[in-house]
C-alpha positions in Angstrom: 0.0 0.0 0.0 1.4 3.5 -1.0 1.4 6.6 0.7 -1.7 8.5 -0.4 -2.5 12.2 -0.1 -5.6 13.1 2.0 -7.4 15.9 3.6 -9.7 15.1 6.5 -11.6 16.7 9.4 -9.7 16.2 12.7 -11.1 16.7 16.3 -8.0 17.9 18.4 -7.9 16.9 21.9 -6.3 20.0 23.4 -3.9 18.8 26.1 -5.0 15.3 25.4 -8.5 15.9 27.0 -11.6 14.5 25.3 -13.6 17.4 27.0 -11.6 20.1 25.2 -12.2 19.4 21.5 -11.0 21.9 19.0 -12.2 21.4 15.2 -9.4 21.3 12.6 -8.5 20.1 9.0 -5.7 17.6 8.8 -3.9 17.4 5.4 -1.2 15.0 4.4 0.7 15.2 1.1 4.0 13.9 -0.2 5.0 17.3 -1.5 4.0 19.6 1.4 4.1 17.1 4.4 1.6 17.2 7.2 -0.4 20.3 8.1 -3.1 20.8 10.7 -5.3 23.9 10.5 -7.5 24.5 13.6 -10.0 27.2 14.5 -12.3 27.8 17.5 -14.0 30.4 19.5 -11.7 32.0 22.2 -11.7 34.3 25.2 -9.6 37.4 25.0 -6.1 36.5 26.0 -6.4 32.8 24.9 -6.0 33.2 21.2 -2.4 32.1 21.2 -2.9 29.2 23.7 -5.0 26.5 21.9 -4.4 23.9 20.8 -1.4 23.4 23.2 1.8 22.1 21.3 4.3 22.3 24.0 4.5 18.5 24.1 5.9 16.0 21.7 2.5 14.9 20.4 -0.9 16.2 19.7 -3.7 13.7 19.8 -7.3 13.7 18.3 -9.7 11.9 16.1 -9.3 11.7 12.3 -12.6 12.2 10.4 -14.0 12.7 14.0 -13.8 8.8 14.8 -10.2 7.4 14.3 -7.8 7.9 17.2 -4.8 9.5 15.7 -1.4 11.1 17.0 0.5 13.8 15.3 4.3 13.4 16.1 6.3 16.4 17.1 4.1 19.3 16.2 5.3 22.8 15.9 3.2 26.0 15.3 3.9 27.8 12.1 1.4 30.6 12.8 -1.4 31.6 15.3 -3.9 34.6 15.2 -6.9 36.0 16.5 -8.3 37.8 13.4 -9.9 41.1 13.4 -12.1 42.4 16.1 -14.7 45.1 15.2 -18.3 45.9 14.7 -18.7 43.3 11.9 -16.4 40.6 13.6 -17.5 40.9 17.3 -16.5 37.2 18.2 -13.0 36.3 19.2 -11.6 33.4 17.7 -8.2 31.4 17.7 -6.8 30.1 14.5 -3.6 28.0 14.1 -1.6 26.4 11.4 0.5 23.5 12.7 3.1 21.2 11.0 4.1 17.6 12.2 6.7 15.1 11.3 4.7 11.9 11.3 1.1 10.5 11.9 0.1 7.4 14.0 -3.3 6.2 13.1 -5.5 4.2 15.5 -3.8 5.1 18.7 -3.3 8.0 21.2 0.3 8.3 22.1 0.8 11.0 24.7 4.5 10.3 25.6 6.9 9.3 22.8 9.1 7.6 25.4 6.4 5.2 26.2 7.6 1.6 25.3 4.5 0.4 23.7 5.5 -1.1 20.3 5.9 -4.9 20.2 6.0 -5.6 16.4 6.8 -3.8 13.1 5.1 -4.8 9.8 7.0 -3.5 6.7 5.7 -3.6 3.0 8.9 -2.1 1.8 9.8 -1.7 -1.8 13.6 -1.6 -1.1 13.4 -4.9 0.7 11.0 -6.5 -1.8 13.2 -5.6 -4.7 16.5 -6.9 -3.0 14.7 -10.2 -1.9 13.4 -10.9 -5.4 11.8 -14.2 -5.1 10.4 -14.3 -8.6 7.3 -16.3 -7.7 5.5 -15.2 -10.9 6.9 -16.3 -14.2 5.3 -16.0 -17.6 6.0 -17.2 -21.1 4.4 -18.1 -24.5 4.1 -21.6 -26.0 3.2 -22.9 -29.5 4.4 -19.7 -31.2 3.1 -19.8 -34.8 2.8 -17.3 -37.6 -0.6 -15.6 -37.8 -2.0 -17.6 -34.8 -2.3 -16.6 -31.2 0.3 -17.9 -29.0 -0.6 -19.8 -25.7 0.3 -17.7 -22.7 1.5 -19.6 -19.7 1.8 -18.2 -16.2 3.3 -20.0 -13.3 2.9 -18.9 -9.7 5.3 -20.7 -7.3 4.3 -21.6 -3.7 4.6 -18.8 -1.1 8.0 -18.4 0.7 8.3 -18.1 4.4 11.5 -17.6 6.4 11.8 -17.0 10.2 14.9 -16.5 12.3 16.2 -14.8 15.4 18.5 -11.8 15.3 21.2 -11.1 17.7 19.1 -8.7 19.9 16.5 -11.6 20.1 14.2 -9.9 17.6 12.2 -12.5 15.5 12.4 -11.6 11.9 9.7 -13.2 9.6 9.8 -12.9 5.7 6.6 -13.7 3.9 6.6 -13.7 0.0 3.5 -14.5 -2.1 1.4 -13.6 -5.1 -2.1 -12.1 -5.1 -4.5 -11.5 -8.0 -6.9 -8.6 -8.5 -9.6 -8.4 -11.2 -10.3 -5.1 -12.9 -12.9 -5.1 -15.6 -11.2 -7.4 -18.4 -7.8 -7.3 -16.7 -6.4 -9.7 -14.1 -3.4 -8.1 -12.3 -1.1 -10.5 -10.4 1.2 -8.8 -7.9 4.1 -10.3 -6.1 4.5 -9.0 -2.5 7.2 -9.5 0.1 6.5 -8.5 3.6 9.1 -8.3 6.5 8.0 -8.4 10.1 9.9 -7.8 13.3 8.7 -9.1 16.6 10.6 -7.7 19.4 11.5 -9.5 22.7 10.3 -6.4 24.7 8.3 -3.3 23.8 10.2 -0.4 22.2 9.5 3.4 22.1 8.9 5.6 19.0 12.5 6.5 18.4 13.8 3.0 18.4 11.0 2.0 16.0 11.9 5.0 13.7 15.5 4.1 13.8 14.8 0.5 12.9 12.7 1.4 10.0 15.1 3.9 8.6 18.1 1.6 8.9 16.3 -1.3 7.1 15.1 0.9 4.3 18.6 2.6 3.9 20.7 -0.6 3.8 18.5 -2.4 1.1 18.3 0.9 -0.9 22.0 1.1 -0.7 22.4 -2.5 -2.0 20.1 -1.7 -4.9 21.8 1.7 -5.7 18.5 3.5 -5.8 16.6 5.9 -3.5 13.5 3.7 -3.0 10.1 4.9 -2.3 8.5 3.9 1.0 5.1 2.7 2.1 3.1 3.1 5.5 4.2 0.6 8.1 2.1 -1.0 10.8 3.0 -1.1 14.5 1.6 -3.7 16.9 1.2 -2.0 20.3 0.5 -2.9 23.9 -2.6 -0.6 23.8 -5.8 -2.6 23.7 -9.5 -2.1 22.9 -12.3 -4.3 24.0 -14.1 -5.7 20.9 -16.5 -8.7 20.8 -16.0 -9.1 24.5 -12.2 -9.6 24.0 -9.1 -7.2 24.5 -7.5 -6.7 21.2 -4.1 -5.1 20.8 -4.3 -2.0 18.7 -2.2 -1.8 15.4 -1.1 1.7 14.6 -0.3 2.9 11.1 2.7 4.9 10.6 2.5 7.7 8.0 5.2 10.3 7.1 6.7 12.4 4.4 9.5 10.8 2.5 12.2 12.5 0.3 10.7 13.6 -3.1 13.5 11.7 -4.8 12.4 8.5 -3.4 10.0 7.5 -6.2 11.5 4.1 -7.5 9.2 1.3 -6.4 10.7 -1.6 -8.5 14.3 -2.4 -9.7 15.1 -5.0 -12.3 18.1 -7.3 -11.7 20.1 -5.7 -14.5 19.7 -2.1 -12.8 20.7 -3.1 -9.4 24.1 -3.3 -7.7 23.1 -6.3 -5.5 20.1 -8.4 -5.2 19.9 -11.3 -2.7 21.5 -13.8 -5.0 24.4 -11.5 -5.9 26.6 -11.8 -2.8 27.4 -14.3 0.0 25.9 -12.1 2.5 22.8 -13.7 3.9 19.5 -12.0 4.9 20.1 -12.9 8.4 23.5 -11.4 8.5 22.2 -8.3 6.7 19.4 -7.7 9.2 21.9 -8.2 12.0 24.1 -5.3 10.3 21.0 -2.9 10.8 21.4 -3.5 14.6 25.1 -3.5 15.0 26.5 -0.8 12.6 27.0 2.8 14.0 24.5 5.6 12.8 27.4 7.3 11.0 27.5 4.6 8.3 23.8 4.8 7.6 24.0 8.6 7.4 26.8 8.3 4.9 24.8 5.6 2.8 21.9 8.1 2.6 24.3 11.0 1.6 25.7 8.8 -1.3 22.1 7.7 -2.4 21.1 11.4 -2.2 24.1 12.5 -4.4 23.8 9.7 -6.9 20.1 10.3 -7.5 19.9 14.1 -7.2 19.1 16.4 -10.1 20.9 19.3 -8.6 24.1 19.2 -6.5 25.3 22.0 -4.2 28.6 22.9 -2.6 27.1 21.9 0.6 26.4 18.4 -0.7 30.1 18.1 -1.7 31.5 19.4 1.7 28.9 17.1 3.6 30.0 14.0 1.6 33.6 14.7 2.3 32.9 15.2 6.0 31.0 12.0 6.3 33.9 10.1 4.3 36.4 11.6 6.7 34.3 10.4 9.7 33.9 7.0 8.3 37.8 6.6 8.0 38.3 8.0 11.6 35.8 5.2 12.8 37.4 2.6 10.7 41.1 3.5 11.0 41.3 5.9 14.0 42.8 9.3 14.4 46.4 8.3 13.5 49.0 11.0 13.8 50.1 12.7 10.5 53.3 11.4 9.1 54.6 14.9 8.5 54.1 15.9 12.2 57.1 16.8 14.3 58.1 14.0 16.9 56.9 16.3 19.9 53.6 17.0 18.0 52.4 13.4 17.2 48.9 14.2 18.5 48.3 16.0 15.2 45.4 14.5 13.4 45.9 12.9 10.1 44.8 15.4 7.4 41.9 14.8 4.9 44.4 14.3 1.9 46.2 11.6 3.9 42.9 9.9 4.6 41.6 10.0 0.9 45.1 8.7 0.0 44.7 5.8 2.3 41.1 5.0 1.0 42.4 5.2 -2.4 45.3 3.0 -2.0 43.0 0.2 -0.7 40.8 0.8 -3.7 43.6 0.6 -6.2 45.1 -2.4 -4.6 41.8 -4.3 -5.2 42.1 -3.4 -8.9 39.6 -0.7 -9.0 40.0 2.1 -11.6 39.9 5.9 -11.7 42.0 7.9 -9.2 40.9 11.0 -7.0 42.4 14.3 -7.8 43.1 14.8 -4.0 44.8 18.0 -3.8 42.1 19.6 -6.0 39.2 18.0 -4.0 40.7 19.3 -0.6 41.3 22.7 -2.3 37.6 23.0 -3.2 36.5 21.8 0.2 38.7 24.5 1.9 37.1 27.2 -0.4 33.6 26.1 0.7 34.5 25.8 4.3 35.9 29.4 4.3 32.8 30.8 2.7 34.0 31.1 -0.8 31.6 28.4 -2.2 29.4 30.9 -3.7 32.1 32.2 -5.9 33.0 28.9 -7.5 33.5 29.2 -11.3 31.4 27.1 -13.6 34.5 25.0 -14.4 35.2 24.3 -10.8 31.6 23.5 -10.1 31.7 21.0 -13.0 34.7 19.4 -11.5 33.0 19.3 -8.2 30.0 17.4 -9.7 32.5 14.7 -11.1 34.4 14.5 -7.9 31.2 13.9 -6.2 30.7 10.7 -8.3 34.2 9.5 -7.9 34.0 9.9 -4.1 30.7 8.1 -4.0 32.1 5.1 -5.8 35.2 4.9 -3.5 32.9 5.2 -0.4 30.6 2.5 -1.8 33.5 0.2 -2.2 34.7 0.6 1.4 31.2 0.5 2.9 30.4 -2.7 1.0 33.7 -4.3 2.4 32.6 -3.1 5.9 29.3 -4.9 5.3 31.4 -8.1 4.6 31.2 -8.1 0.8 34.4 -9.2 -1.2 36.1 -7.0 -3.7 35.4 -9.5 -6.6 31.6 -9.3 -5.8 31.8 -5.4 -5.7 33.6 -5.4 -9.0 30.8 -7.6 -10.6 28.3 -5.2 -9.1 29.9 -2.2 -10.6 29.9 -3.8 -14.0 26.2 -4.9 -13.6 25.3 -1.1 -13.2 27.7 -0.1 -15.9 26.0 3.2 -16.6 27.1 4.6 -13.2 30.0 2.4 -12.0 31.3 0.5 -15.1 34.3 2.8 -15.6 35.5 2.0 -11.9 35.2 -1.8 -12.1 38.4 -3.7 -12.2 39.5 -4.7 -15.7 39.1 -8.4 -14.8 37.1 -9.9 -12.0 37.0 -13.5 -11.0 33.5 -14.9 -11.0 
């Protein structure tokens, strides 16, 4: 299920109180995000006080019936309007933005550990897993006669295993059919579920979701679209004389560049079958790796897929690569430092040289123009980025791609992928990485 734009009435519970309802309109769009516009009668002096947004959440009822939580609301504008002979009634009007929506529950405290399972219908994971359950072809091909279409649908796939933090991971892959007029659509779906050993809070869920989407998008080499996720909670509701655990729906605005919903095998760096890294090992990496690596992965994906690159992107990428090298190799003293100044940190140029040396030793081609890269970075850092000539800017764009390729090589090795497999992946996506791949790669 994709994110869909909507506009609905929303009954705000001011200060999470059902006795203090404020009428509003809630709008969600992938382009503009989440906006709440509320209006109500107000006493003099109270036009800037309601609804209260001092907390981390704002709760209410979507379409005046579905319990819903707005995450991290902040006020863009408030006002009381005009007061005069034709407008004698005071009113309070607010425009509020939020970072995410949780449908079906009221969550007053983001630190509450109430989420016990995470259900993901994630395009990045589905494309990487690539079970190929549905196969089609033609038989009895003859001239001037209709050919026989044959469609084979394999049995559903189910995998279950325990991760290092005791989380149970469940993968379900299956095909489903839908009839529309004279058309039958067969869709292949792959769902990933995490069942946690103990309930988690909102930030832990958000982090897990981001990490899973990032690592599989990084394997594919594409900024993948995202779907709403579902979260099983400890909150219950009595229904048919039974206490049922509520399942929340998590809705948020994604990066506008993340529109790719499907990737074919020849347009992906890595699918499941393309390297020795297992699904279980990959999911464990989403638990074990530091945040910095996932941030670098996201920066690389952004630069590779962006239609417009800035000096800030270049500087940010270099900073992340430098931080990666520090985490991997430490803050070794510069070889040029005097003996009594051995505490001096290794320079950016030395770090890039070290990363490039490992790259070249594995047979990968193209070399960084390190001194020019450092010079441009220094100009940007000292506020001279706005004065870059068109020639320097064009060089910076090409340097971005070279830096992304080398950074990918090192991150893939950190993930446990061999240089030969990385070379084969670069050749597979030859339009982006073919020129960097080794001349020969053992298969």
